[in-house]
C-alpha positions as a Python dict, from the first residue, in 0.01 Angstrom:
ca = {
    (1, 'M'): (0, 0, 0),
    (2, 'K'): (-352, 130, -66),
    (3, 'E'): (-326, 362, 234),
    (4, 'F'): (17, 476, 115),
    (5, 'F'): (-116, 584, -227),
    (6, 'R'): (-418, 747, -67),
    (7, 'S'): (-190, 954, 160),
    (8, 'F'): (53, 1020, -125),
    (9, 'F'): (-211, 1158, -362),
    (10, 'A'): (-381, 1355, -82),
    (11, 'S'): (-47, 1517, 0),
    (12, 'L'): (20, 1580, -369),
    (13, 'L'): (-320, 1750, -405),
    (14, 'A'): (-255, 1963, -99),
    (15, 'I'): (83, 2071, -239),
    (16, 'F'): (-80, 2155, -574),
    (17, 'I'): (-355, 2365, -414),
    (18, 'S'): (-102, 2542, -191),
    (19, 'G'): (111, 2616, -495),
    (20, 'V'): (-182, 2760, -688),
    (21, 'L'): (-279, 2971, -388),
    (22, 'F'): (81, 3091, -348),
    (23, 'I'): (103, 3189, -715),
    (24, 'F'): (-233, 3369, -692),
    (25, 'I'): (-120, 3568, -389),
    (26, 'L'): (217, 3639, -553),
    (27, 'V'): (43, 3777, -861),
    (28, 'I'): (-172, 4002, -641),
    (29, 'I'): (136, 4128, -459),
    (30, 'V'): (322, 4201, -783),
    (31, 'I'): (22, 4378, -935),
    (32, 'G'): (-30, 4570, -613),
    (33, 'I'): (334, 4682, -604),
    (34, 'A'): (332, 4778, -971),
    (35, 'R'): (10, 4968, -928),
    (36, 'S'): (145, 5137, -618),
    (37, 'V'): (463, 5244, -799),
    (38, 'G'): (254, 5376, -1087),
    (39, 'E'): (32, 5567, -851),
    (40, 'N'): (329, 5714, -669),
    (41, 'D'): (466, 5839, -1002),
    (42, 'N'): (138, 6011, -1088),
    (43, 'K'): (-121, 6024, -816),
    (44, 'K'): (-325, 6303, -970),
    (45, 'V'): (-688, 6205, -1014),
    (46, 'V'): (-921, 6349, -1274),
    (47, 'G'): (-1261, 6474, -1165),
    (48, 'D'): (-1482, 6773, -1099),
    (49, 'V'): (-1693, 6648, -809),
    (50, 'I'): (-1585, 6446, -505),
    (51, 'V'): (-1835, 6177, -409),
    (52, 'I'): (-1873, 6084, -41),
    (53, 'D'): (-2099, 5786, 23),
    (54, 'L'): (-2229, 5811, 380),
    (55, 'T'): (-2375, 5460, 367),
    (56, 'R'): (-2018, 5325, 377),
    (57, 'K'): (-1855, 5252, 710),
    (58, 'I'): (-1582, 5504, 791),
    (59, 'N'): (-1311, 5377, 1023),
    (60, 'E'): (-1035, 5584, 1180),
    (61, 'L'): (-754, 5423, 982),
    (62, 'G'): (-739, 5370, 606),
    (63, 'E'): (-705, 5032, 435),
    (64, 'T'): (-520, 4936, 118),
    (65, 'N'): (-677, 4682, -115),
    (66, 'P'): (-442, 4496, -355),
    (67, 'F'): (-742, 4299, -485),
    (68, 'A'): (-867, 4622, -646),
    (69, 'A'): (-642, 4535, -939),
    (70, 'F'): (-906, 4279, -1041),
    (71, 'S'): (-1204, 4514, -1010),
    (72, 'E'): (-1315, 4873, -1049),
    (73, 'T'): (-1306, 4940, -675),
    (74, 'S'): (-1065, 5186, -517),
    (75, 'S'): (-725, 5055, -415),
    (76, 'Y'): (-752, 5251, -92),
    (77, 'K'): (-1037, 5283, 158),
    (78, 'A'): (-992, 5619, 325),
    (79, 'G'): (-1008, 5655, 700),
    (80, 'L'): (-1172, 5951, 871),
    (81, 'H'): (-843, 6140, 900),
    (82, 'D'): (-779, 6084, 528),
    (83, 'I'): (-1127, 6212, 441),
    (84, 'I'): (-1098, 6525, 655),
    (85, 'S'): (-753, 6603, 511),
    (86, 'A'): (-879, 6545, 157),
    (87, 'I'): (-1174, 6782, 204),
    (88, 'E'): (-933, 7043, 338),
    (89, 'H'): (-709, 6997, 34),
    (90, 'A'): (-1005, 7019, -204),
    (91, 'K'): (-1083, 7372, -84),
    (92, 'T'): (-786, 7505, -282),
    (93, 'D'): (-778, 7244, -559),
    (94, 'D'): (-874, 7423, -881),
    (95, 'D'): (-981, 7096, -1041),
    (96, 'I'): (-1248, 7028, -777),
    (97, 'E'): (-1569, 7227, -812),
    (98, 'G'): (-1782, 7068, -543),
    (99, 'I'): (-1882, 6771, -329),
    (100, 'Y'): (-2171, 6532, -373),
    (101, 'L'): (-2300, 6340, -69),
    (102, 'K'): (-2484, 6011, -115),
    (103, 'L'): (-2728, 5976, 173),
    (104, 'G'): (-2887, 5664, 320),
    (105, 'P'): (-2885, 5446, 631),
    (106, 'T'): (-2545, 5482, 795),
    (107, 'S'): (-2365, 5279, 1060),
    (108, 'N'): (-2123, 5562, 1132),
    (109, 'G'): (-2120, 5713, 1480),
    (110, 'W'): (-2257, 6055, 1566),
    (111, 'A'): (-1914, 6200, 1643),
    (112, 'T'): (-1783, 6075, 1307),
    (113, 'M'): (-2074, 6246, 1132),
    (114, 'Q'): (-2011, 6561, 1336),
    (115, 'E'): (-1642, 6578, 1246),
    (116, 'L'): (-1731, 6524, 880),
    (117, 'Q'): (-1993, 6799, 906),
    (118, 'Y'): (-1733, 7039, 1046),
    (119, 'A'): (-1501, 6968, 753),
    (120, 'L'): (-1783, 7018, 502),
    (121, 'R'): (-1884, 7350, 656),
    (122, 'D'): (-1523, 7465, 633),
    (123, 'F'): (-1511, 7351, 268),
    (124, 'K'): (-1813, 7568, 186),
    (125, 'E'): (-1616, 7877, 284),
    (126, 'S'): (-1423, 7830, -40),
    (127, 'G'): (-1738, 7916, -234),
    (128, 'K'): (-1762, 7569, -385),
    (129, 'F'): (-2091, 7375, -373),
    (130, 'I'): (-2208, 7077, -169),
    (131, 'Y'): (-2519, 6888, -282),
    (132, 'S'): (-2676, 6588, -112),
    (133, 'Y'): (-2922, 6328, -239),
    (134, 'G'): (-3089, 6026, -88),
    (135, 'E'): (-3374, 5784, -134),
    (136, 'Y'): (-3399, 5716, 239),
    (137, 'I'): (-3233, 5977, 459),
    (138, 'T'): (-3178, 5877, 820),
    (139, 'Q'): (-3116, 6125, 1099),
    (140, 'G'): (-2744, 6042, 1113),
    (141, 'A'): (-2695, 6107, 743),
    (142, 'Y'): (-2911, 6420, 759),
    (143, 'F'): (-2699, 6550, 1047),
    (144, 'A'): (-2387, 6547, 829),
    (145, 'A'): (-2575, 6669, 522),
    (146, 'T'): (-2695, 6987, 694),
    (147, 'A'): (-2362, 7135, 580),
    (148, 'S'): (-2493, 7114, 221),
    (149, 'D'): (-2616, 7397, 3),
    (150, 'S'): (-2913, 7180, -88),
    (151, 'I'): (-3048, 6840, 15),
    (152, 'F'): (-3262, 6647, -235),
    (153, 'L'): (-3497, 6358, -159),
    (154, 'N'): (-3639, 6102, -401),
    (155, 'P'): (-4011, 6175, -462),
    (156, 'S'): (-4097, 5823, -345),
    (157, 'G'): (-3837, 5817, -72),
    (158, 'A'): (-3842, 5873, 302),
    (159, 'I'): (-3669, 6091, 559),
    (160, 'D'): (-3652, 6058, 937),
    (161, 'L'): (-3724, 6322, 1197),
    (162, 'K'): (-3834, 6123, 1499),
    (163, 'G'): (-3592, 6175, 1787),
    (164, 'F'): (-3350, 5924, 1940),
    (165, 'A'): (-3406, 5582, 2095),
    (166, 'T'): (-3161, 5359, 2280),
    (167, 'V'): (-3274, 4997, 2290),
    (168, 'L'): (-3109, 4744, 2522),
    (169, 'G'): (-3170, 4370, 2529),
    (170, 'F'): (-3186, 4176, 2857),
    (171, 'F'): (-3089, 3812, 2900),
    (172, 'K'): (-3172, 3748, 3265),
    (173, 'G'): (-3478, 3542, 3170),
    (174, 'T'): (-3279, 3349, 2910),
    (175, 'L'): (-3014, 3257, 3164),
    (176, 'E'): (-3283, 3146, 3411),
    (177, 'K'): (-3439, 2917, 3151),
    (178, 'L'): (-3096, 2772, 3073),
    (179, 'E'): (-3018, 2743, 3445),
    (180, 'V'): (-2702, 2947, 3397),
    (181, 'E'): (-2624, 3157, 3704),
    (182, 'P'): (-2434, 3482, 3643),
    (183, 'E'): (-2201, 3599, 3917),
    (184, 'I'): (-2158, 3972, 3875),
    (185, 'F'): (-1930, 4223, 4044),
    (186, 'Y'): (-1907, 4594, 3967),
    (187, 'A'): (-1801, 4931, 4105),
    (188, 'G'): (-1998, 5244, 4022),
    (189, 'K'): (-2375, 5281, 4045),
    (190, 'F'): (-2396, 5380, 3677),
    (191, 'K'): (-2180, 5088, 3559),
    (192, 'S'): (-2461, 4924, 3366),
    (193, 'A'): (-2265, 4694, 3134),
    (194, 'T'): (-2380, 4396, 3343),
    (195, 'E'): (-2748, 4497, 3358),
    (196, 'P'): (-2858, 4273, 3070),
    (197, 'F'): (-2751, 3969, 3278),
    (198, 'R'): (-2882, 4073, 3620),
    (199, 'A'): (-3200, 4267, 3541),
    (200, 'D'): (-3494, 4263, 3301),
    (201, 'R'): (-3523, 4639, 3248),
    (202, 'I'): (-3314, 4955, 3249),
    (203, 'S'): (-3221, 5071, 3600),
    (204, 'D'): (-3304, 5424, 3714),
    (205, 'P'): (-2937, 5541, 3716),
    (206, 'N'): (-2882, 5397, 3369),
    (207, 'R'): (-3204, 5553, 3242),
    (208, 'L'): (-3087, 5887, 3379),
    (209, 'Q'): (-2751, 5876, 3200),
    (210, 'I'): (-2902, 5754, 2873),
    (211, 'K'): (-3153, 6038, 2877),
    (212, 'A'): (-2877, 6288, 2952),
    (213, 'F'): (-2654, 6192, 2658),
    (214, 'Q'): (-2955, 6154, 2427),
    (215, 'D'): (-3063, 6509, 2513),
    (216, 'G'): (-2712, 6640, 2450),
    (217, 'M'): (-2685, 6471, 2111),
    (218, 'W'): (-3040, 6570, 2018),
    (219, 'N'): (-2955, 6936, 2089),
    (220, 'E'): (-2658, 6907, 1853),
    (221, 'F'): (-2885, 6759, 1587),
    (222, 'L'): (-3146, 7032, 1631),
    (223, 'A'): (-2886, 7307, 1609),
    (224, 'S'): (-2752, 7169, 1280),
    (225, 'A'): (-3100, 7113, 1136),
    (226, 'S'): (-3202, 7463, 1241),
    (227, 'E'): (-2909, 7614, 1055),
    (228, 'Y'): (-3001, 7433, 734),
    (229, 'M'): (-3380, 7476, 763),
    (230, 'H'): (-3356, 7840, 872),
    (231, 'T'): (-3609, 7788, 1147),
    (232, 'G'): (-3608, 7767, 1524),
    (233, 'I'): (-3489, 7470, 1727),
    (234, 'D'): (-3820, 7451, 1913),
    (235, 'T'): (-4009, 7432, 1583),
    (236, 'I'): (-3803, 7135, 1464),
    (237, 'H'): (-3840, 6965, 1803),
    (238, 'Q'): (-4218, 6998, 1777),
    (239, 'L'): (-4209, 6847, 1427),
    (240, 'A'): (-4039, 6540, 1577),
    (241, 'L'): (-4282, 6520, 1870),
    (242, 'S'): (-4585, 6536, 1641),
    (243, 'G'): (-4446, 6301, 1376),
    (244, 'A'): (-4521, 6568, 1115),
    (245, 'I'): (-4262, 6441, 864),
    (246, 'Q'): (-4437, 6134, 727),
    (247, 'F'): (-4417, 6176, 350),
    (248, 'P'): (-4157, 6329, 115),
    (249, 'E'): (-4388, 6626, 57),
    (250, 'D'): (-4380, 6700, 430),
    (251, 'A'): (-4002, 6731, 418),
    (252, 'V'): (-4034, 6997, 145),
    (253, 'K'): (-4320, 7174, 324),
    (254, 'Y'): (-4122, 7221, 643),
    (255, 'G'): (-3788, 7289, 475),
    (256, 'M'): (-3599, 6972, 563),
    (257, 'V'): (-3503, 6930, 197),
    (258, 'A'): (-3472, 7178, -89),
    (259, 'R'): (-3700, 6982, -318),
    (260, 'L'): (-3795, 6635, -436),
    (261, 'A'): (-3588, 6507, -726),
    (262, 'Y'): (-3479, 6189, -896),
    (263, 'H'): (-3113, 6100, -929),
    (264, 'D'): (-3101, 6201, -1296),
    (265, 'E'): (-3238, 6544, -1207),
    (266, 'V'): (-2968, 6592, -945),
    (267, 'E'): (-2709, 6487, -1203),
    (268, 'R'): (-2848, 6746, -1443),
    (269, 'L'): (-2798, 7008, -1174),
    (270, 'L'): (-2440, 6891, -1117),
    (271, 'R'): (-2371, 6910, -1492),
    (272, 'S'): (-2493, 7268, -1500),
    (273, 'K'): (-2273, 7357, -1202),
    (274, 'T'): (-1964, 7204, -1363),
    (275, 'G'): (-2039, 7312, -1720),
    (276, 'R'): (-2060, 6958, -1851),
    (277, 'T'): (-2282, 6845, -2137),
    (278, 'E'): (-2512, 6545, -2109),
    (279, 'K'): (-2279, 6350, -2336),
    (280, 'E'): (-1973, 6435, -2126),
    (281, 'G'): (-2140, 6367, -1796),
    (282, 'V'): (-2017, 6473, -1456),
    (283, 'K'): (-1661, 6369, -1383),
    (284, 'Y'): (-1688, 6214, -1039),
    (285, 'V'): (-1397, 6110, -819),
    (286, 'S'): (-1457, 5901, -510),
    (287, 'I'): (-1332, 6031, -177),
    (288, 'N'): (-1124, 5712, -150),
    (289, 'D'): (-933, 5783, -471),
    (290, 'Y'): (-899, 6152, -400),
    (291, 'A'): (-777, 6097, -43),
    (292, 'D'): (-524, 5843, -168),
    (293, 'A'): (-397, 6088, -427),
    (294, 'V'): (-347, 6383, -190),
    (295, 'K'): (-205, 6190, 108),
    (296, 'G'): (112, 6349, 242),
    (297, 'N'): (27, 6698, 119),
    (298, 'E'): (-10, 6841, 471),
    (299, 'A'): (215, 7120, 596),
    (300, 'T'): (575, 7008, 610),
    (301, 'G'): (867, 7097, 830),
    (302, 'S'): (1174, 6956, 995),
    (303, 'G'): (969, 6791, 1268),
    (304, 'K'): (690, 6537, 1260),
    (305, 'I'): (368, 6491, 1454),
    (306, 'A'): (259, 6131, 1493),
    (307, 'V'): (-111, 6047, 1494),
    (308, 'L'): (-156, 5715, 1671),
    (309, 'F'): (-492, 5550, 1603),
    (310, 'A'): (-654, 5337, 1875),
    (311, 'E'): (-989, 5204, 1753),
    (312, 'G'): (-1202, 4919, 1881),
    (313, 'E'): (-1233, 4704, 2190),
    (314, 'I'): (-932, 4690, 2422),
    (315, 'V'): (-797, 4335, 2454),
    (316, 'D'): (-491, 4161, 2598),
    (317, 'G'): (-198, 4049, 2385),
    (318, 'E'): (-163, 4066, 2008),
    (319, 'Q'): (-411, 4216, 1765),
    (320, 'K'): (-640, 3962, 1598),
    (321, 'D'): (-878, 4199, 1421),
    (322, 'N'): (-830, 4520, 1224),
    (323, 'I'): (-1067, 4715, 1449),
    (324, 'Q'): (-916, 4627, 1784),
    (325, 'I'): (-681, 4775, 2043),
    (326, 'A'): (-446, 4499, 2157),
    (327, 'S'): (-208, 4584, 2441),
    (328, 'K'): (103, 4416, 2299),
    (329, 'T'): (50, 4543, 1944),
    (330, 'L'): (-31, 4901, 2039),
    (331, 'S'): (248, 4920, 2296),
    (332, 'E'): (496, 4823, 2023),
    (333, 'E'): (371, 5115, 1812),
    (334, 'I'): (401, 5351, 2109),
    (335, 'R'): (763, 5243, 2165),
    (336, 'K'): (847, 5304, 1798),
    (337, 'I'): (714, 5658, 1831),
    (338, 'R'): (895, 5718, 2161),
    (339, 'L'): (1231, 5615, 2013),
    (340, 'N'): (1187, 5814, 1691),
    (341, 'N'): (1366, 6146, 1752),
    (342, 'K'): (1214, 6302, 1440),
    (343, 'I'): (870, 6286, 1600),
    (344, 'K'): (828, 6593, 1821),
    (345, 'A'): (469, 6545, 1941),
    (346, 'V'): (200, 6278, 1943),
    (347, 'V'): (-177, 6280, 1901),
    (348, 'L'): (-354, 5971, 2029),
    (349, 'R'): (-685, 5926, 1847),
    (350, 'V'): (-912, 5716, 2069),
    (351, 'N'): (-1231, 5556, 1940),
    (352, 'S'): (-1303, 5282, 2191),
    (353, 'P'): (-1576, 5170, 2434),
    (354, 'G'): (-1308, 5007, 2653),
    (355, 'G'): (-1241, 4645, 2740),
    (356, 'S'): (-974, 4468, 2942),
    (357, 'A'): (-858, 4653, 3255),
    (358, 'L'): (-515, 4487, 3240),
    (359, 'A'): (-463, 4576, 2874),
    (360, 'S'): (-567, 4936, 2946),
    (361, 'E'): (-305, 4960, 3223),
    (362, 'V'): (-33, 4812, 2998),
    (363, 'I'): (-111, 5066, 2726),
    (364, 'L'): (-129, 5359, 2968),
    (365, 'R'): (213, 5271, 3109),
    (366, 'D'): (376, 5295, 2766),
    (367, 'L'): (191, 5619, 2692),
    (368, 'M'): (320, 5770, 3016),
    (369, 'L'): (675, 5669, 2923),
    (370, 'L'): (626, 5834, 2584),
    (371, 'Q'): (491, 6145, 2753),
    (372, 'R'): (819, 6191, 2941),
    (373, 'K'): (992, 6255, 2607),
    (374, 'K'): (734, 6441, 2396),
    (375, 'P'): (391, 6609, 2425),
    (376, 'L'): (89, 6378, 2414),
    (377, 'I'): (-251, 6512, 2310),
    (378, 'V'): (-569, 6302, 2290),
    (379, 'S'): (-842, 6336, 2027),
    (380, 'M'): (-1165, 6147, 2099),
    (381, 'G'): (-1388, 5996, 1829),
    (382, 'N'): (-1729, 5834, 1870),
    (383, 'Y'): (-1627, 5673, 2200),
    (384, 'A'): (-1348, 5718, 2449),
    (385, 'A'): (-1516, 5553, 2743),
    (386, 'S'): (-1412, 5333, 3035),
    (387, 'G'): (-1086, 5169, 2921),
    (388, 'G'): (-1090, 5416, 2631),
    (389, 'Y'): (-1086, 5702, 2881),
    (390, 'Y'): (-832, 5521, 3101),
    (391, 'I'): (-567, 5523, 2828),
    (392, 'A'): (-642, 5891, 2757),
    (393, 'C'): (-656, 6040, 3106),
    (394, 'S'): (-287, 6124, 3156),
    (395, 'A'): (-245, 6322, 2833),
    (396, 'D'): (-132, 6685, 2834),
    (397, 'S'): (-463, 6788, 2675),
    (398, 'I'): (-779, 6605, 2571),
    (399, 'F'): (-1018, 6714, 2298),
    (400, 'A'): (-1357, 6559, 2221),
    (401, 'L'): (-1640, 6616, 1978),
    (402, 'P'): (-1965, 6740, 2136),
    (403, 'N'): (-2121, 6405, 2038),
    (404, 'T'): (-1836, 6192, 2174),
    (405, 'I'): (-1940, 5943, 2443),
    (406, 'T'): (-1678, 5940, 2717),
    (407, 'G'): (-1629, 5885, 3090),
    (408, 'S'): (-1776, 5555, 3212),
    (409, 'I'): (-1514, 5548, 3488),
    (410, 'G'): (-1601, 5216, 3649),
    (411, 'V'): (-1510, 4848, 3654),
    (412, 'F'): (-1698, 4520, 3638),
    (413, 'G'): (-1633, 4148, 3624),
    (414, 'M'): (-1859, 3856, 3538),
    (415, 'M'): (-1858, 3480, 3568),
    (416, 'F'): (-2116, 3223, 3464),
    (417, 'N'): (-2192, 2913, 3669),
    (418, 'V'): (-2306, 2645, 3423),
    (419, 'G'): (-2309, 2357, 3677),
    (420, 'K'): (-2690, 2328, 3699),
    (421, 'M'): (-2735, 2356, 3325),
    (422, 'M'): (-2480, 2085, 3253),
    (423, 'K'): (-2635, 1850, 3511),
    (424, 'N'): (-3006, 1908, 3442),
    (425, 'K'): (-2989, 1958, 3065),
    (426, 'L'): (-2702, 1730, 2965),
    (427, 'G'): (-2645, 1501, 3261),
    (428, 'V'): (-2288, 1624, 3308),
    (429, 'T'): (-2150, 1661, 3660),
    (430, 'F'): (-1817, 1789, 3786),
    (431, 'D'): (-1586, 1683, 4065),
    (432, 'D'): (-1230, 1777, 4152),
    (433, 'V'): (-927, 1704, 4361),
    (434, 'K'): (-724, 2007, 4472),
    (435, 'N'): (-440, 2067, 4716),
    (436, 'A'): (-526, 2432, 4796),
    (437, 'P'): (-858, 2615, 4855),
    (438, 'Y'): (-833, 2840, 4547),
    (439, 'A'): (-672, 2595, 4305),
    (440, 'D'): (-978, 2582, 4078),
    (441, 'F'): (-1069, 2949, 4112),
    (442, 'P'): (-1215, 3100, 3897),
    (443, 'T'): (-1440, 2824, 3764),
    (444, 'A'): (-1764, 2798, 3569),
    (445, 'S'): (-1849, 2449, 3695),
    (446, 'R'): (-1984, 2560, 4034),
    (447, 'A'): (-2105, 2862, 4225),
    (448, 'L'): (-1847, 3079, 4396),
    (449, 'T'): (-1813, 3054, 4770),
    (450, 'V'): (-1881, 3361, 4984),
    (451, 'D'): (-1509, 3410, 5031),
    (452, 'E'): (-1441, 3380, 4657),
    (453, 'G'): (-1713, 3634, 4586),
    (454, 'Q'): (-1557, 3874, 4833),
    (455, 'R'): (-1218, 3827, 4669),
    (456, 'M'): (-1367, 3912, 4330),
    (457, 'Q'): (-1539, 4224, 4463),
    (458, 'R'): (-1220, 4339, 4639),
    (459, 'S'): (-1034, 4299, 4311),
    (460, 'I'): (-1294, 4508, 4127),
    (461, 'D'): (-1289, 4775, 4400),
    (462, 'T'): (-908, 4791, 4391),
    (463, 'I'): (-899, 4841, 4015),
    (464, 'Y'): (-1176, 5102, 4042),
    (465, 'A'): (-976, 5292, 4304),
    (466, 'R'): (-670, 5282, 4074),
    (467, 'F'): (-885, 5406, 3783),
    (468, 'K'): (-1007, 5704, 3984),
    (469, 'G'): (-654, 5771, 4104),
    (470, 'R'): (-522, 5775, 3747),
    (471, 'V'): (-794, 6022, 3648),
    (472, 'A'): (-733, 6244, 3952),
    (473, 'A'): (-360, 6261, 3878),
    (474, 'G'): (-394, 6299, 3500),
    (475, 'R'): (-671, 6558, 3512),
    (476, 'R'): (-541, 6729, 3827),
    (477, 'L'): (-874, 6687, 4004),
    (478, 'A'): (-947, 6625, 4370),
    (479, 'P'): (-1031, 6259, 4450),
    (480, 'E'): (-1377, 6352, 4577),
    (481, 'V'): (-1450, 6536, 4250),
    (482, 'V'): (-1346, 6233, 4046),
    (483, 'D'): (-1562, 6008, 4263),
    (484, 'S'): (-1865, 6230, 4200),
    (485, 'I'): (-1826, 6223, 3821),
    (486, 'A'): (-1713, 5860, 3798),
    (487, 'Q'): (-1946, 5583, 3920),
    (488, 'G'): (-1943, 5436, 3570),
    (489, 'R'): (-2145, 5723, 3425),
    (490, 'V'): (-2112, 5812, 3057),
    (491, 'W'): (-2102, 6173, 2940),
    (492, 'T'): (-2119, 6351, 2606),
    (493, 'G'): (-1814, 6550, 2503),
    (494, 'S'): (-1998, 6875, 2581),
    (495, 'D'): (-2085, 6760, 2933),
    (496, 'A'): (-1735, 6618, 2985),
    (497, 'L'): (-1592, 6964, 2917),
    (498, 'G'): (-1802, 7114, 3193),
    (499, 'I'): (-1683, 6863, 3455),
    (500, 'G'): (-1314, 6864, 3364),
    (501, 'L'): (-1280, 6529, 3187),
    (502, 'V'): (-1174, 6702, 2864),
    (503, 'D'): (-1002, 7034, 2790),
    (504, 'G'): (-1182, 7146, 2478),
    (505, 'L'): (-1421, 7062, 2197),
    (506, 'G'): (-1298, 6991, 1847),
    (507, 'G'): (-1185, 6726, 1606),
    (508, 'L'): (-852, 6573, 1519),
    (509, 'D'): (-736, 6894, 1351),
    (510, 'R'): (-763, 7088, 1677),
    (511, 'A'): (-569, 6819, 1864),
    (512, 'I'): (-294, 6833, 1601),
    (513, 'S'): (-272, 7213, 1630),
    (514, 'S'): (-251, 7179, 2009),
    (515, 'A'): (28, 6921, 1979),
    (516, 'A'): (221, 7151, 1744),
    (517, 'A'): (184, 7444, 1983),
    (518, 'K'): (291, 7232, 2280),
    (519, 'A'): (604, 7126, 2090),
    (520, 'G'): (673, 7480, 1964),
    (521, 'M'): (634, 7383, 1597),
    (522, 'S'): (528, 7632, 1330),
    (523, 'S'): (525, 7370, 1051),
    (524, 'W'): (519, 6994, 1054),
    (525, 'K'): (450, 6673, 868),
    (526, 'I'): (188, 6425, 984),
    (527, 'V'): (288, 6060, 1013),
    (528, 'T'): (32, 5798, 1113),
    (529, 'Y'): (68, 5485, 1324),
    (530, 'P'): (7, 5201, 1271),
    (531, 'E'): (44, 5164, 896),
    (532, 'P'): (-288, 5147, 707),
    (533, 'T'): (-425, 4795, 719),
    (534, 'D'): (-399, 4571, 416),
    (535, 'K'): (-672, 4333, 298),
    (536, 'L'): (-414, 4078, 185),
    (537, 'S'): (-236, 4081, 522),
    (538, 'T'): (-569, 4042, 696),
    (539, 'L'): (-659, 3749, 473),
    (540, 'M'): (-326, 3577, 537),
    (541, 'K'): (-361, 3630, 911),
    (542, 'R'): (-701, 3465, 902),
    (543, 'F'): (-560, 3173, 704),
    (544, 'N'): (-302, 3127, 977),
    (545, 'E'): (-537, 3165, 1271),
    (546, 'S'): (-867, 3022, 1152),
    (547, 'T'): (-988, 2725, 961),
    (548, 'E'): (-1196, 2769, 650),
    (549, 'T'): (-1492, 2622, 835),
    (550, 'R'): (-1469, 2876, 1119),
    (551, 'L'): (-1454, 3163, 871),
    (552, 'A'): (-1755, 3028, 683),
    (553, 'I'): (-1954, 2988, 1006),
    (554, 'R'): (-1868, 3338, 1120),
    (555, 'S'): (-1967, 3482, 782),
    (556, 'A'): (-2297, 3292, 787),
    (557, 'I'): (-2379, 3408, 1141),
    (558, 'K'): (-2303, 3768, 1049),
    (559, 'E'): (-2523, 3747, 739),
    (560, 'E'): (-2814, 3591, 927),
    (561, 'L'): (-2803, 3818, 1231),
    (562, 'G'): (-2747, 4141, 1041),
    (563, 'A'): (-2754, 4428, 1292),
    (564, 'G'): (-2789, 4171, 1569),
    (565, 'Y'): (-2435, 4047, 1500),
    (566, 'E'): (-2306, 4318, 1732),
    (567, 'W'): (-2504, 4158, 2017),
    (568, 'Y'): (-2358, 3818, 1932),
    (569, 'E'): (-2004, 3957, 1934),
    (570, 'K'): (-2060, 4122, 2271),
    (571, 'V'): (-2191, 3804, 2431),
    (572, 'K'): (-1904, 3608, 2279),
    (573, 'G'): (-1655, 3863, 2407),
    (574, 'L'): (-1794, 3852, 2761),
    (575, 'Q'): (-1776, 3474, 2754),
    (576, 'Q'): (-1408, 3488, 2659),
    (577, 'M'): (-1338, 3738, 2939),
    (578, 'N'): (-1504, 3521, 3202),
    (579, 'G'): (-1367, 3623, 3542),
    (580, 'K'): (-1155, 3915, 3415),
    (581, 'A'): (-1186, 4275, 3533),
    (582, 'L'): (-1328, 4490, 3256),
    (583, 'M'): (-1346, 4861, 3186),
    (584, 'A'): (-1620, 4871, 2924),
    (585, 'M'): (-1917, 5082, 2828),
    (586, 'P'): (-2279, 4980, 2888),
    (587, 'F'): (-2386, 4685, 2675),
    (588, 'V'): (-2446, 4765, 2305),
    (589, 'L'): (-2528, 5131, 2359),
    (590, 'T'): (-2676, 5254, 2032),
    (591, 'V'): (-2861, 5574, 1951),
    (592, 'E'): (-3082, 5535, 1646),
}
């Protein structure tokens, strides 16, 4: 009886908590709907100056936030396409007098910053102002801010002009200490994604390709800085080599910033530009709110152009994370677009370092089916490499930003033999009974046999040959040409143009114009796929798929590791793909 009451009251408590949670979520939904209806009735925002905070992460796709009803935050987090469209709209919006950029350390990619810079330069043609201010201005933020009329730096702040560095970590020694034996297979001499597990330093081919894309991106940076500083590229390069920009005063001396100023002094300048008194203050509007208000104001017509966003690592099956390209989930979106007769052309926006070879093939198949019915144009973001390039290669036209990282046409596979570690560290041994030679293949409990290793390498070589064949057919290149530019090598968008991997340089707007021309459209309406993500949906998905403990652990790990969390995620991802063929970029490639 005691156990009965214990179970009864435990169940009663669970029902009560579930009920409270349900009511809480229901209230959020109702408020969100009511707020949405209200916003749809009157989406006009009041403000003189659009604020763009470059320290915030900008993803490709926007995200709605029903929890904003309980705070002062925006109900919509604008994606890059939203931001670019909003800046374009602001050019002719009589209520908007200028843009204010908040500068600081940014996690946004160089191609994202470049596309934003293009939009800002176009905005300036309207005669409206752009001012930027930061307390610590990194090179990435400065790159975008060079479109400004003036850049201001805090008198006690800092600014970077130091060149680029790509830092890779190597785990070969760690695995040796743990007695974990990696079994690695790859095709392409530049395919360096496995280097951290089989070497203790950067290989010569990898060093060559890293230097090449660093130089290309550095040239883009110098050109933009030169335009703002009104001085030669060589002069700025020498400033970086000598480390001349050490203090805020140095930045003024050499023209990197207009002058040193505190935030209140910049606000005073903004008030004078907008005709506001100190009591009134500047009427700011965040780019999130402004983008949300002007969504859907693009050119309209009888036909539609779909922009399909593919951002994140490519994985098999259903999508488990907002920033992820899952074969089943994305293929469903592609089929919706293919069967929608109102959609006359499609732009696939790719921002991916690659991932599963199988998932890439599944996605490409559905894209090729779509392409039989309507034009398909690709726009590349920060990355469209390896599997990211695979899903793009058959398109009618491909456009990249000069700073896009693309190519990486190669394949690899990895397995980890933990037999020695389990025996020597934990005293665990393995044995088996099998009725066929390959019944336990692949396995992590023992080393592969010579024959099994050969089978793995043949599989990698076969997929690599298919990859090159897809590129040759899609890009209409001779097989020997593809082989010479493949080998797993990464290229900048500028270099990719010269070797035929892309058709032109430009952002999403150029790809959309190309799609319209290909479909013979003089006017159109943009529709985006998939729907913008929703924080509530994401939360519910996590409740369904993860325990509270797992979420707490993940959050704690992310907080403790900080920037190193990306390394943890990569290692975790490779572990989960043990034995699978992968089309992925070199390991945690970051330009600082």
